[in-house]
C-alpha positions, 0 to 999 in steps of 0.5 A, a space after each residue: 445523480 446516484 451512483 447506483 443508477 450507472 449500476 442499473 444502466 450498465 448492469 454491474 453487480 457493484 461499483 467497479 472503480 470504488 476508491 477503497 482498497 478491496 482485495 477482491 479486485 486485485 489485478 495481478 500485474 507483474 509488478 503487483 505480483 512481485 510486490 506481493 511476493 516480496 512481502 511473502 518472502 519477508 514473512 516467511 523468511 522472518 526478515 527483520 524489516 521489510 520495506 514497500 514503497 510506492 505513490 499515494 494510491 499505488 496499491 500498497 494497502 490492498 497488497 497489505 489487506 491481501 497478505 493479512 488475510 492469509 496470515 495464520 494464527 501462529 503470527 500475531 499481527 499489530 497494524 499501525 496506520 499513522 503513527 506520530 509523536 516523539 521518543 516513547 509515543 511510538 511505543 504507546 501506538 505499538 502496544 495499542 496496536 496489540 491491544 496492550 494497555 499502557 499505564 499513562 504514567 509509565 516512563 520509556 523503560 517501563 513501556 520498552 519492558 512491557 512490550 518485550 515482555 509481551 514479545 517474549 510471552 508470544 514466543 513462548 506460546 509458539 507465536 511470532 509478532 509482525 508489526 506493520 506500519 503504514 504511511 511510515 514516510 510520516 515517521 522521524 529519523 529518530 523514530 525509525 531508529 527507535 523501531 531498530 532498537 525494537 528488533 534488538 529483542 530478536 536473539 539466536 536463530 528465531 526471529 521474535 518480532 518482524 516489522 513491515 513498513 509501507 510508505 511513499 517514496 520519501 520513505 526510501 529517501 529517509 532510509 538512505 540517509 547516512 544517520 539511518 544506515 544501521 536501519 538500512 542494514 536491518 532491511 532484509 528486502 525492499 520493493 518499490 511499486 512504480 505506476 502502471 504502464 499504458 497496456 497494464 492500465 487498460 488491462 486494469 480497467 477491463 479487469 475490474 469491469 469484468 469483475 462486476 459483470 461487465 464485458 470489459 469493453 465499456 471503455 473505448 481503447 481511446 478512452 483508456 489511453 487518455 485516462 492512463 495519461 491523465 492518472 499517470 498509471 496510478 490505480 486510485 486515480 484511474 479509479 476516480 476518473 473511470 467511476 465519474 466517467 460511468 456517471 457521465 456516460 448515464 447522463 449522456 445515455 451512452 453504453 460506452 465511455 469514449 475519449 470525448 466523455 473523458 475530455 468533457 470531464 477534464 473540461 468541467 474540472 471534476 477530476 483533481 489529480 496529484 502530480 507523480 514525482 518523476 524521481 520514481 517513475 522508472 527503475 533508473 531513478 530508484 534510490 538505492 536500498 539494500 536489495 531493492 526491487 521495483 516494478 509496476 503496481 495495480 490496485 
C-alpha cells in the first residue's frame, strides 16, 4: 500500500510522521526548548566545547539543523557526521568538513598546521569557526583528547574555534572517565535529552498531525498512550509507529486510529523498537558532567 494513499484518506498535505529529521516539524517541548537554548548559549558565549546527548531518535539532529539554520555568515560551520580512524585521521575529517584539501602524504604536524592556519585566517577575516561532530560517541578517548588539543588554537579573549559534540548517552560516560578530565574541563555546557513523558508524547503526536492539516484527533487517547508505552517516549519510534498505524487505518477503512489497531501492529510484528537504557531515563541517573542539565526531548 502506498503511503500517499493515507494522505488522501486523511486529507494531509504531507506525511506527518516521516523518519528523517525536519526542523519544520519541531515540537517545542520544555526539554526540547531548553536543549536548544543550551546550544544557543554555547554558540553566543563562544564556549570552547558544548555537548548534547540523548538516545537514538531523541531529536538531537533536528535541533542541530534548527541551530545551523539561524547561524549568520560570521560563523564558518564544518559538520562531521560519523568520524572514525586513529591519530591524524581526525584532522583529515576536520579539514574535509571545511572544504580544505589535505595532501595525502602530509604527516600529522603538517595537517595540524594547515588547520591552525585556516582557523587563524578565518579569524583575520572576521569569522569564527564552529566544528560540529554528530555521533560523537563513536570517537575514541584518544580522538576526544585530540579534539581538545585543537581548541588550544584559542588565545586571548576571543575563541577562534568552537566545538559542538552530539552523541548517544555513552558519550557522557566517556567524557566522565578520569583520563578525559582535561577534556571535561573544557566542556562549558552540556545537556541530556530525556525521552518524552506520556503527556508530552500525546501533545507531540497531535502537533504533527495539525502541522499537515489534520485535526490532531486522528489518534484516540488510548492509542496515543499505548504508542508512548511502546516507543518509550522516543520521537523517532513514535513516528515509526504512527506512520504504520495510518497505513493500517486506511486498510481497515478507519478515520481514527484506536488502541486495537496499534495492538494489531504489534501482533503482526511490523514494529521493531530498540530498548531504552534505563541509566538515562530520569534526571537522578544522569552521569555527572560539568554543568549538566537534563530534560525531555521531541523531534
